[in-house]
N, C-alpha and C positions, 0 to 999 in steps of 0.2 A: 173581650168580655171582662168587665170590671165588676167586682162584687162590692157593694156599698154597705157599710155598717149603719143601720138606721136607729138602733137602740142598743146601748152598751151600759149595763149596770152590773154590779157584782152577782146578781141573781139571774139576769136575763140578757141574752145576746141575740139580736135579730140581724141577719145579713140577707140582703136581697140583690137580685140581678134582674134588670129590665133591658132588653135589647133595643135601645133607642135608635141605633143606626139602621137596623133592619126595618123598624117601624117607619122611620122617616123615608127611607128609600122606597118602600112599598107604597106609602101614601103618595109620594111624588109620581110613581108609576101609575097609580090609580087616577090622579089628576091629569096626567099626560094622556092616557087613553080616553078619559071622559072629554077632555078638551079637543082632541083630534076627532073624536066621534061627533061632537057638536059642530065642528067645522065642516066635516064631511056630510052632515045632515042636509045641507043646502044642495048637494049634488045627488045623493042617493040615500034612501032610508035604510037599505040593506047594509051599506058600508058603515053607516052610523051605528046600526045595531051591532055589527061585528066589532067595531072598534070600542064603542062605549059599553055595550052589554057584555060581550064575551071577554074582551081585554080587561076592562075595568072590573068585571065580576071575578076574573081569575086573580087580580091583584087583591081584591077584597077578601077572597077566600084564603089567599096566602097570608094576609094580615091576621085573619082569624085563627089560622093554624100555627104560624111560626112565631108570632109575637106573644110571648108567654113570660109573665113575671114569676120568678121563683123566689121563695123565702125559706130560710132555714132558721128555726127558732130553737135556741138552746136554753132550756130552763133548768137552772141549777137547783132551785128549791124543790121542784117536782122530780128532778132527775130524768127529764125527757128531752128528746130531740124530735121536732116536728118539721116536716117538709110540706110546704104549701105551694101550689101553683095556681095561677089565674090567667085565663085568656080573655078575650073580649066576650066570648059566648058563655063561659062558665068558670066557676071557682071549684078547685079540687083540693082537698086536704088528703095527703097521703098517709095520714095517721102519725102516730108517734111511737118511738122506741124508748124504753126506759131501762134503767140499770137494774140488774138482778140483785 
């Protein structure tokens, strides 16, 4: 896991992490299950549904759950630290903490 600095000024620092390796591996798994399902479709529709539907669906669910972009925003001017995360399905802001 490598953290990349996307914005660096004296007042603002933004660091983010995107798990590209996991995203690519799960996408290849999704394509593999969908491809095998389409090949099996000529033999049996049940097998095609199991491979493409269930196997591909589980890979898609794993992508939605595990592939999450995290951002840490350090704002010196406002004195806050903000943690943001974004998945394919939604964006979440975990709020900010400020200096007392």
